[in-house]
C-alpha positions in Angstrom: -21.1 32.1 -61.4 -23.2 31.4 -58.3 -23.2 27.7 -58.9 -19.4 27.8 -59.2 -19.3 29.7 -56.0 -21.5 27.0 -54.3 -19.2 24.3 -55.6 -16.1 26.2 -54.3 -17.9 26.4 -50.9 -17.8 22.5 -50.7 -14.2 22.3 -51.9 -14.4 22.1 -55.7 -12.6 24.8 -57.6 -13.0 25.7 -61.3 -12.3 28.5 -63.7 -13.8 31.3 -61.7 -12.5 30.3 -58.3 -9.1 28.6 -58.4 -6.7 26.9 -56.1 -3.4 28.5 -56.3 -1.6 25.3 -55.5 -3.0 23.6 -58.5 -1.5 26.2 -60.8 2.0 25.8 -59.2 3.0 22.7 -61.1 6.7 23.3 -60.5 6.2 22.7 -56.7 4.7 19.3 -57.4 1.8 19.9 -55.0 0.1 16.7 -54.0 -3.6 17.1 -53.1 -4.2 13.4 -52.3 -5.9 12.6 -49.0 -2.5 11.7 -47.4 -1.0 15.2 -48.2 -0.4 17.4 -45.3 -2.9 20.1 -44.3 -2.1 23.4 -46.1 -1.3 26.3 -43.8 -2.0 29.0 -46.4 -5.5 29.8 -47.7 -5.2 29.0 -51.4 -8.7 29.6 -52.8 -8.7 32.8 -54.9 -10.8 34.4 -57.6 -9.2 34.1 -61.0 -7.1 37.2 -61.7 -8.5 37.7 -65.2 -12.0 38.3 -64.1 -12.9 41.9 -64.6 -16.8 42.1 -64.6 -17.0 41.9 -60.8 -16.8 45.2 -58.9 -14.3 45.4 -55.9 -17.1 45.2 -53.2 -18.4 41.9 -54.6 -14.9 40.6 -55.1 -14.1 41.2 -51.5 -17.3 39.5 -50.4 -16.6 36.4 -52.7 -13.0 36.3 -51.4 -14.3 36.1 -47.9 -16.9 33.5 -48.7 -14.5 31.1 -50.5 -12.3 30.9 -47.5 -15.0 28.7 -46.0 -14.7 26.4 -48.9 -10.9 26.1 -48.3 -11.5 25.4 -44.6 -14.2 22.8 -45.5 -11.8 21.0 -47.9 -8.9 20.9 -45.5 -11.2 19.7 -42.7 -12.7 17.1 -45.0 -9.3 15.9 -46.0 -8.2 15.6 -42.4 -11.3 13.6 -41.6 -10.9 11.3 -44.6 -7.2 10.7 -43.7 -7.9 10.1 -40.0 -10.8 7.7 -40.8 -8.9 5.7 -43.4 -8.7 2.1 -42.3 -6.3 0.9 -44.9 -3.6 0.5 -42.2 -5.4 -2.6 -41.0 -3.4 -5.4 -42.4 -5.3 -8.5 -43.5 -4.2 -11.9 -42.1 -3.5 -13.4 -45.6 -0.8 -10.8 -46.7 2.2 -12.6 -48.2 5.6 -12.1 -46.7 6.9 -10.5 -49.9 4.0 -7.9 -49.9 4.7 -7.2 -46.2 8.4 -6.7 -46.9 7.5 -4.3 -49.8 5.2 -2.4 -47.4 8.0 -2.1 -44.9 10.4 -0.8 -47.5 8.1 2.1 -48.4 8.5 5.5 -46.6 7.0 5.3 -43.1 3.5 6.6 -43.1 2.0 8.5 -40.1 1.0 6.3 -37.2 -2.8 5.8 -37.1 -4.7 7.1 -34.1 -8.1 6.0 -32.8 -8.5 9.3 -31.0 -7.9 11.2 -34.2 -10.4 8.9 -35.9 -13.0 9.8 -33.2 -12.3 13.5 -33.6 -12.7 13.0 -37.4 -16.1 11.5 -36.8 -17.1 14.6 -34.9 -15.8 16.8 -37.7 -17.9 14.8 -40.2 -21.0 15.7 -38.2 -20.1 19.4 -38.2 -19.3 19.4 -41.9 -22.5 17.6 -42.7 -24.3 20.6 -41.1 -22.3 22.9 -43.3 -23.1 21.0 -46.5 -26.8 21.0 -45.5 -26.6 24.8 -45.2 -25.0 25.1 -48.7 -27.8 22.9 -50.2 -30.4 25.1 -48.6 -28.8 28.2 -50.0 -28.7 26.5 -53.4 -32.4 25.8 -53.2 -33.2 29.3 -52.1 -31.1 30.8 -55.0 -32.9 28.6 -57.5 -36.3 29.7 -56.2 -35.5 33.4 -56.4 -36.1 35.4 -59.6 -33.1 37.7 -58.8 -30.5 35.7 -56.8 -28.0 37.8 -54.8 -24.8 37.2 -52.9 -26.5 38.4 -49.7 -28.5 35.2 -49.6 -25.2 33.2 -49.5 -23.7 35.4 -46.9 -26.8 35.3 -44.7 -26.9 31.5 -44.9 -23.3 30.9 -44.1 -22.6 33.7 -41.6 -22.6 31.4 -38.5 -19.8 29.2 -40.0 -17.3 32.1 -39.9 -17.0 31.5 -36.1 -16.8 27.7 -36.5 -14.6 26.6 -39.4 -11.6 28.9 -38.9 -11.0 27.7 -35.2 -11.6 24.1 -36.3 -9.0 24.6 -39.1 -6.5 26.0 -36.6 -7.2 23.0 -34.4 -6.5 20.3 -37.0 -3.4 22.3 -38.2 -2.0 22.2 -34.7 -2.9 18.5 -34.3 -1.1 17.5 -37.5 1.8 19.8 -37.1 2.7 18.7 -33.5 1.5 15.1 -34.0 -0.9 15.3 -31.1 -2.5 12.0 -30.1 -4.3 10.2 -27.3 -4.5 12.0 -23.9 -2.6 15.0 -25.4 -5.5 15.4 -27.9 -8.0 15.4 -25.1 -6.0 18.0 -23.3 -6.0 20.3 -26.3 -9.8 19.9 -26.8 -10.4 20.6 -23.1 -8.4 23.8 -23.3 -10.2 24.9 -26.5 -13.6 24.4 -24.8 -13.0 27.4 -22.7 -14.0 30.1 -25.2 -16.6 32.9 -25.3 -18.5 31.7 -28.4 -21.3 29.3 -27.5 -21.6 27.8 -30.9 -17.9 27.1 -31.1 -17.9 25.7 -27.5 -20.7 23.3 -28.4 -18.7 22.1 -31.4 -15.5 21.5 -29.4 -17.5 19.8 -26.7 -18.9 17.5 -29.3 -15.4 16.6 -30.5 -14.3 16.1 -26.9 -17.3 13.8 -26.4 -16.2 11.6 -29.4 -12.7 11.5 -27.9 -14.0 10.4 -24.5 -15.9 7.6 -26.2 -12.5 6.0 -27.1 -11.3 6.7 -23.6 -14.3 5.0 -22.0 -14.0 2.0 -24.3 -10.3 1.6 -23.2 -11.3 2.0 -19.6 -14.1 -0.6 -20.0 -11.6 -3.1 -21.6 -9.1 -2.5 -18.8 -11.4 -2.3 -15.7 -14.0 -4.9 -16.7 -11.9 -7.5 -18.5 -8.3 -6.6 -17.5 -7.3 -6.2 -21.1 -5.1 -3.3 -22.3 -6.6 -2.3 -25.6 -4.1 0.2 -26.9 -2.6 -0.7 -30.2 -1.1 2.7 -31.0 0.2 3.7 -27.5 -2.4 6.4 -26.8 -3.7 5.2 -23.4 -2.2 6.6 -20.2 -1.6 3.0 -19.0 1.2 1.1 -20.8 3.1 -2.1 -20.5 6.5 -1.9 -18.8 8.3 -3.2 -21.9 7.0 -0.3 -23.9 8.7 2.1 -21.6 11.9 0.1 -21.6 12.0 0.3 -25.4 11.3 4.0 -25.4 13.8 4.9 -22.7 16.4 2.3 -23.3 15.6 0.3 -20.2 16.4 3.1 -17.7 15.7 0.9 -14.7 18.9 -1.2 -14.2 17.5 -3.8 -11.9 14.4 -4.5 -13.9 15.6 -7.8 -15.3 16.8 -8.8 -11.8 13.4 -8.1 -10.3 11.6 -10.0 -13.1 13.9 -13.0 -12.5 13.0 -13.1 -8.9 9.3 -13.6 -9.7 7.8 -16.9 -10.5 8.4 -17.7 -14.2 5.2 -19.9 -14.2 2.8 -17.0 -13.5 2.8 -14.0 -15.8 0.0 -12.3 -13.8 2.5 -11.7 -10.9 4.9 -10.0 -13.3 2.0 -7.9 -14.6 1.1 -6.9 -11.1 4.5 -5.9 -9.9 6.3 -4.7 -13.0 3.9 -5.2 -16.0 2.1 -1.8 -16.2 2.8 1.8 -15.4 1.2 5.2 -15.9 2.5 7.1 -18.9 2.3 10.7 -17.9 2.6 12.1 -21.4 -0.8 10.6 -22.3 -2.5 11.3 -19.0 -5.1 14.1 -19.5 -4.5 17.0 -17.2 -8.0 17.0 -15.8 -7.6 13.4 -14.6 -5.8 13.6 -11.2 -2.8 11.3 -10.6 -4.7 9.6 -7.7 -7.5 8.7 -10.0 -5.1 7.4 -12.6 -3.5 5.2 -9.9 -6.9 3.9 -8.9 -7.6 3.0 -12.6 -4.2 1.2 -12.8 -4.9 -0.7 -9.6 -8.4 -1.7 -10.6 -7.3 -3.1 -14.0 -4.4 -5.0 -12.5 -6.7 -6.4 -9.8 -9.3 -7.5 -12.4 -6.5 -9.2 -14.4 -5.5 -11.2 -11.3 -9.1 -12.1 -10.5 -9.9 -13.2 -14.0 -6.7 -15.2 -14.5 -6.1 -17.3 -11.3 -3.0 -19.6 -11.2 -3.7 -23.1 -12.5 -2.2 -24.5 -9.3 -4.5 -22.3 -7.2 -7.5 -23.3 -9.3 -6.8 -27.0 -8.7 -6.1 -26.7 -5.0 -9.3 -24.6 -4.5 -11.4 -26.9 -6.5 -9.9 -30.0 -4.8 -10.6 -28.4 -1.4 -14.2 -27.7 -2.4 -14.5 -31.2 -3.7 -13.3 -32.7 -0.4 -15.8 -30.7 1.5 -18.6 -31.7 -0.7 -17.5 -35.4 -0.5 -17.4 -35.3 3.2 -20.9 -33.7 3.5 -22.3 -36.1 1.0 -20.7 -39.1 2.8 -22.4 -38.0 6.0 -25.7 -37.7 4.2 -25.3 -41.1 2.6 -24.5 -42.7 5.9 -27.6 -41.1 7.3 -29.6 -42.6 4.4 -30.6 -39.2 2.9 -28.9 -39.1 -0.5 -26.6 -41.4 -2.5 -23.0 -40.6 -3.1 -22.4 -39.5 -6.8 -20.1 -41.7 -8.9 -17.7 -39.0 -10.2 -16.7 -35.7 -8.6 -17.0 -32.6 -10.6 -14.0 -30.3 -10.8 -15.0 -27.3 -12.8 -12.1 -24.9 -12.4 -13.9 -22.2 -14.5 -16.3 -21.8 -11.7 -13.5 -20.6 -9.5 -12.6 -17.7 -11.8 -16.2 -16.7 -11.8 -16.4 -16.8 -8.1 -13.3 -14.6 -7.7 -15.1 -11.9 -9.8 -18.9 -12.6 -10.0 -20.5 -11.6 -13.3 -22.9 -9.3 -11.4 -19.9 -7.3 -10.2 -18.4 -7.1 -13.7 -21.8 -5.9 -15.0 -22.0 -3.3 -12.3 -18.6 -1.9 -13.3 -19.7 -1.9 -17.0 -22.9 -0.1 -16.1 -21.0 2.7 -14.3 -18.7 3.2 -17.3 -21.7 3.1 -19.7 -23.4 5.8 -17.7 -20.4 8.0 -18.0 -20.1 7.2 -21.7 -23.7 8.3 -22.4 -23.4 11.6 -20.7 -23.2 14.5 -23.1 -20.5 16.3 -21.0 -17.5 15.1 -19.0 -18.2 15.6 -15.3 -15.0 15.3 -13.3 -16.7 14.6 -10.0 -18.9 11.8 -11.5 -15.9 10.3 -13.2 -13.9 10.2 -10.0 -16.7 8.8 -8.0 -17.2 6.0 -10.5 -13.5 5.2 -10.6 -13.4 5.1 -6.8 -16.4 2.8 -6.7 -14.8 0.5 -9.3 -11.6 0.5 -7.4 -13.4 -0.4 -4.2 -15.1 -3.4 -5.9 -11.8 -4.7 -7.2 -10.0 -4.1 -3.9 -12.7 -5.9 -2.0 -12.7 -9.0 -4.2 -8.9 -9.0 -4.2 -9.0 -8.8 -0.4 -11.4 -11.8 -0.4 -9.0 -13.7 -2.5 -5.8 -13.0 -0.5 -7.2 -12.9 3.0 -9.9 -15.5 3.0 -9.1 -17.9 0.2 -5.3 -17.8 0.5 -5.3 -17.7 4.3 -3.2 -14.5 4.7 -3.5 -14.4 8.5 -2.1 -17.9 8.8 0.9 -16.9 6.7 1.4 -13.7 8.7 1.4 -15.9 11.8 4.0 -18.2 10.3 6.2 -15.3 9.4 5.9 -14.0 13.0 6.7 -17.5 14.4 9.8 -18.1 12.3 11.1 -14.7 11.1 10.3 -12.8 14.3 11.2 -15.8 16.6 7.8 -16.1 18.2 8.5 -19.9 18.3 11.2 -19.4 20.9 11.4 -23.1 21.8 12.3 -24.0 18.2 15.1 -21.4 17.9 16.4 -22.2 21.4 16.7 -25.8 20.5 18.2 -24.9 17.1 20.9 -22.7 18.7 21.7 -25.3 21.3 22.0 -28.0 18.7 24.3 -25.8 16.5 26.2 -24.2 19.4 29.4 -26.3 18.9 29.2 -25.9 15.2 29.0 -22.2 15.4 32.1 -22.1 17.6 34.1 -22.9 14.4 34.2 -20.7 11.3 31.7 -21.8 8.6 33.0 -23.8 5.7 32.1 -22.1 2.4 31.1 -25.3 0.6 29.1 -27.1 3.4 28.0 -24.4 5.8 24.3 -24.5 4.7 24.3 -28.3 4.7 26.0 -28.4 8.2 23.2 -26.2 9.6 20.5 -28.3 8.2 21.2 -31.1 10.7 20.5 -29.0 13.8 17.7 -27.3 12.0 15.9 -30.5 11.3 16.6 -31.9 14.8 15.1 -28.8 16.3 12.0 -29.2 14.0 11.6 -32.8 15.1 11.7 -31.9 18.7 9.5 -28.8 18.7 7.4 -28.6 15.5 4.2 -30.6 15.5 2.7 -32.2 12.4 -0.2 -29.8 12.5 2.1 -26.9 11.6 1.5 -26.8 7.8 3.6 -23.7 7.3 7.0 -25.0 8.5 7.4 -26.8 5.1 7.5 -23.3 3.5 10.5 -22.2 5.6 14.0 -23.0 4.5 17.4 -22.1 5.9 20.0 -20.3 3.8 23.5 -19.1 4.2 23.8 -16.5 1.5 27.1 -15.0 2.6 29.5 -15.1 5.5 32.9 -14.1 6.5 32.5 -10.5 5.2 32.7 -7.1 6.8 29.3 -5.5 6.6 27.5 -2.6 8.1 24.9 -3.5 10.7 22.5 -1.0 9.4 21.8 -0.3 5.7 19.8 2.8 6.5 21.7 5.3 8.5 20.2 8.5 9.8 22.3 11.7 9.5 24.9 11.8 12.2 24.5 14.4 14.9 27.3 16.3 16.6 25.7 17.0 20.0 22.9 15.8 22.2 20.5 17.5 24.6 22.5 16.3 27.6 25.7 18.0 26.3 27.5 14.9 25.2 29.6 15.5 22.2 30.0 13.5 19.0 33.1 11.9 20.5 30.7 9.3 22.0 30.1 8.0 18.5 33.7 8.0 17.4 34.2 4.4 18.6 31.0 3.2 16.8 31.4 4.9 13.5 33.7 2.2 12.2 32.3 -0.9 10.4 31.7 -3.9 12.6 33.3 -7.2 11.6 30.5 -9.7 12.0 30.7 -13.4 12.8 30.5 -15.7 9.7 27.3 -17.3 11.1 25.6 -14.0 11.3 24.7 -14.4 7.6 22.1 -17.1 8.5 18.8 -16.2 6.8 15.4 -17.8 6.3 13.4 -18.0 3.1 9.7 -18.4 2.8 8.0 -20.1 -0.1 5.0 -17.9 -1.1 2.3 -19.3 -3.4 -0.1 -17.5 -5.7 -1.8 -15.1 -5.0 0.2 -14.1 -1.8 3.1 -12.8 -4.0 0.8 -9.8 -4.5 1.2 -9.1 -0.7 4.5 -10.6 0.2 6.8 -9.0 -2.3 10.6 -9.4 -2.4 11.0 -6.1 -0.6 8.7 -7.2 2.2 10.5 -10.6 2.6 13.8 -8.8 2.7 12.6 -6.7 5.6 11.6 -9.8 7.4 15.0 -11.4 6.8 16.7 -8.3 8.1 14.7 -8.4 11.3 15.3 -12.1 11.6 19.0 -11.9 11.4 19.0 -9.1 14.1 16.8 -11.1 16.4 18.7 -14.4 15.9 22.0 -12.6 16.8 20.3 -11.2 19.9 19.0 -14.6 21.0 22.3 -16.3 20.3 24.1 -13.7 22.4 21.6 -14.2 25.3 22.0 -18.0 25.1 25.8 -17.8 25.1 25.7 -15.6 28.2 23.5 -18.1 30.0 25.6 -21.1 28.8 28.9 -19.6 29.8 27.6 -19.0 33.4 26.1 -22.5 33.5 29.3 -24.3 32.2 31.7 -22.4 34.5 29.5 -22.9 37.5 29.2 -26.6 36.6 33.0 -26.8 36.4 33.4 -24.9 39.7 31.0 -27.3 41.5 32.8 -30.3 40.0 36.1 -29.0 41.1 34.7 -28.3 44.6 33.3 -31.8 44.8 36.6 -33.4 43.8 38.8 -31.3 46.1 36.5 -30.6 49.0 38.7 -32.8 51.2 41.9 -31.3 49.9 42.4 -28.2 52.1 45.4 -27.0 50.0 43.4 -27.0 46.6 40.4 -25.7 48.4 42.4 -22.7 49.7 43.8 -22.2 46.1 40.3 -22.1 44.6 39.1 -19.2 46.9 41.5 -16.6 45.3 40.5 -17.8 41.9 36.8 -17.2 42.8 37.7 -13.8 44.1 39.6 -13.0 40.8 36.6 -14.0 38.7 33.9 -12.3 40.8 34.2 -8.9 39.0 33.9 -10.7 35.6 30.7 -12.4 36.7 29.3 -9.0 37.6 30.1 -7.7 34.1 28.5 -10.9 32.7 25.4 -10.1 34.7 25.4 -6.5 33.3 25.7 -7.9 29.8 22.9 -10.4 30.4 20.8 -7.6 32.0 21.1 -5.4 28.9 20.6 -8.2 26.3 17.7 -9.6 28.3 15.9 -6.3 28.5 16.5 -5.5 24.9 15.2 -8.9 23.9 12.1 -8.5 26.1 11.5 -5.0 24.8 11.6 -6.1 21.1 9.6 -9.3 21.6 6.9 -7.8 23.9 6.7 -4.1 23.6 7.4 -4.0 19.9 6.5 -7.2 18.1 3.5 -8.3 20.2 2.2 -4.7 20.4 2.4 -4.1 16.7 1.0 -7.6 15.9 -2.1 -6.8 17.9 -2.5 -3.5 16.0 -2.1 -5.3 12.7 -4.7 -7.9 13.7 -7.2 -5.3 14.5 -6.7 -3.6 11.1 -7.1 -7.0 9.3 -10.4 -7.5 11.2 -11.7 -4.0 10.3 -10.5 -3.6 6.8 -12.0 -5.2 3.6 -9.8 -3.3 1.1 -6.6 -4.9 -0.3 -4.7 -1.7 -0.7 -5.5 -0.6 2.9 -4.2 -4.0 4.1 -1.0 -3.6 2.2 -0.5 -0.2 3.8 -1.2 -1.5 7.2 1.3 -4.3 6.7 3.9 -1.8 5.5 3.3 0.3 8.6 3.7 -2.8 10.7 7.1 -3.6 9.2 8.2 0.0 9.4 7.3 0.1 13.1 9.2 -3.1 13.8 12.3 -1.7 12.1 12.0 1.8 13.6 11.2 0.7 17.2 14.0 -1.9 17.1 16.4 0.9 16.2 17.5 -0.8 12.9 17.0 2.5 11.0 19.4 4.4 13.3 22.9 3.7 12.2 24.6 4.9 15.4 22.4 2.8 17.7 22.4 -0.4 15.6 26.2 -0.2 15.3 26.6 0.1 19.0 24.2 -2.8 19.6 26.1 -4.9 17.1 29.3 -4.1 18.9 27.8 -5.0 22.3 26.6 -8.3 21.0 30.1 -9.0 19.6 31.7 -8.1 22.8 29.3 -10.4 24.7 30.2 -13.3 22.5 34.0 -12.6 22.9 33.5 -12.3 26.6 31.8 -15.7 26.8 34.4 -17.5 24.7 37.3 -15.9 26.7 35.8 -16.6 30.1 35.4 -20.3 29.2 39.1 -20.5 28.0 40.3 -18.6 31.0 41.1 -21.8 32.8 44.0 -22.5 30.5 45.3 -19.0 30.4 46.2 -16.6 33.2 46.3 -13.5 31.0 43.3 -11.3 31.8 44.3 -8.3 29.6 41.9 -9.4 26.8 39.0 -9.7 29.3 39.8 -6.3 30.8 39.7 -4.8 27.3 36.3 -6.4 26.6 35.0 -5.2 29.9 36.2 -1.6 29.3 34.8 -1.6 25.8 31.4 -2.9 27.0 31.1 -0.2 29.6 31.8 2.4 27.1 29.4 1.0 24.5 26.5 0.4 27.0 26.8 3.9 28.4 27.0 5.4 24.9 23.9 3.5 24.0 22.0 4.9 27.0 23.2 8.4 26.2 22.0 8.3 22.6 18.7 6.7 23.5 17.8 9.4 26.0 18.8 12.2 23.7 16.3 14.9 22.8 16.5 13.9 19.1 14.9 10.5 19.8 12.7 11.8 22.6 10.8 13.9 20.2 10.4 11.2 17.5 7.5 8.9 16.9 9.2 6.0 18.6 9.4 8.0 21.9 6.6 6.2 23.8 8.1 2.8 23.1 11.6 4.1 23.8 10.6 5.2 27.3 9.6 1.7 28.2 13.0 0.3 27.2 14.8 3.1 29.1 12.7 2.4 32.1 13.7 -1.2 32.2 17.4 -0.4 31.6 17.5 2.5 34.1 14.9 1.4 36.7 17.3 2.3 39.6 19.3 5.1 37.8 22.3 2.9 37.5 22.9 3.5 33.8 22.4 7.3 34.2 24.9 7.5 37.0 27.4 5.3 35.2 27.0 7.2 31.9 27.8 10.5 33.7 30.9 8.9 35.3 32.2 7.5 32.0 31.7 10.8 30.3 33.7 12.6 32.9 36.5 10.1 33.2 39.1 9.9 30.4 40.0 6.2 31.0 38.4 4.1 33.8 40.6 1.6 35.4 39.6 -1.9 34.2 40.6 -3.5 37.4 37.9 -1.7 39.3 34.8 -3.9 39.3 31.5 -2.5 38.3 29.1 -2.2 41.1 26.1 -4.5 41.1 23.0 -2.8 39.6 20.7 -5.3 41.2 
């Protein structure tokens, strides 16, 4: 009887101790390794045994529950460690089709397999205890049940919680990071023996996690066949959620189809929160994601970049060796060596990869998971990846040169080029653009301006191209509008904004845009969102420069005509006397033109000097001090945000007023030049009246308490000081606010 009891303790029932499920044939109970874990303890003493007294029966009933727990734990371990799911490479298509036609089996899990390995260790200790009990019983002359109870007493606090654990794992299909979460919670118990067992299981689970981290952060390979890692490919999420991001395909189409590493960087991977262990902070997970993506980029450089870099190194070497040969030191080799594999090794030296692997190996060998050590190691690995990515983008790819080119062309730092371009295209822009040939028409003055102002040493101009994406449409001047306010600190009401709340009909040529060809690896830095911000600022600055040029040209052309007329008719007293009233009639209009030029000139100077140059110097200091790629990306985003914010492009009311003012200035210039053939001044008077209203409304909004307390206040004060240096705008604004309709015939006093 004692031997049958010992066999039952290791999962084998017989006549004395039975498994109730084996006697229920009608239920078709399947006890194969793939059968689900039983949630009812089914080991019982046979009901027909009568020679055992009730006390011993209760003791045996209690002991054989350990045998039931052991068998279910062993079945779970065997099922989780089963490697039959690995399909061999030589399986025929017919066999594979027959396998697919079978009922779908449970998905395998490497984390469950690791936990099963830990369970096998614990169960081996249990089996050893049973064998020791058997040896002790055989050595005793009078074997008793107390020997069995005494030898297995410590397992009554281990096997039942472990059984509950595997029951929950199988019932809820817990896998991956969720399994680590469950084990982490079960570690917090008051039984030291049980806590040690759960920690051992958690250690086995962490071995899988560290292996996946090493594959990802050392080699840039996502080793996750069963979807249990907290980093996943983007297409996995699209399949699971039915492609919930509508513009994903559009974003992918924008990226270079020749380089998959860029798609991986921007849209290839994401953090899957369901598999992220709760004890790993989101910031740490993002660092792991970044480090892996950076390693992928460093280990897989673009073939074009490899060739260019190798060619550049070859030319340097050839030049040095040529100098040495001419000096008679060494002969020039017959054939240059272009080993592009060396380039990939230089981007991420093997010593750095070994350092990362050593950090993860130290974590892996630790008996317990230490959160602080884990986070410090991840931060160190992320710093290594960010530093080498910074070296690639800033030093090898000449980031600063490209930033300077974007400043020259998108922020109009090359003023002579754009002045020449606008002068060459001035007559063309007087006519509405033709839909079929507008872009080709602009290319002529664009190339002429380049020939006149761009030198051959400017290697970045070839990356700039002119585009006319759309024109002749009604669009809002600002895509990001702040909430509208009803009142301001000075008491002005929302009626000031009533004339600016409508959409502004823009000139067809206002759709002119620039495109910049970005090569690998600079797409990591200059994303489509970044370039779209540059384009938005460029269109705003080009309109401003075009308006300023038209104001100057209108004055110059009319003065030239006036001087010509004076020279022709200087001996004609009658015509000369007629020209004097004409000059008197136009004098108020020239004052208004000067007011327009004053406003546009100061706005342009403010943006170019106080905003762009100031923020450019800040960005340059950050580039010099930083050696971290992510920091550099953040600094550049702050730079663009500051340009947009301090240029008022993010304030809908202000940007709409500025658009209206520029439109009025252009209309004024065109009308004043055509005034010779028309004596009707009503249109000019309307433009003058609207300009006075808009300019004073602009000043009222800019000096409001809402903007005075914002982060742009120090820069705003400089602009207001230039506009209102002699209190002209403040006085005029008060007058306009207090007068319902000013008379257009009254000339505006000179602010100079």
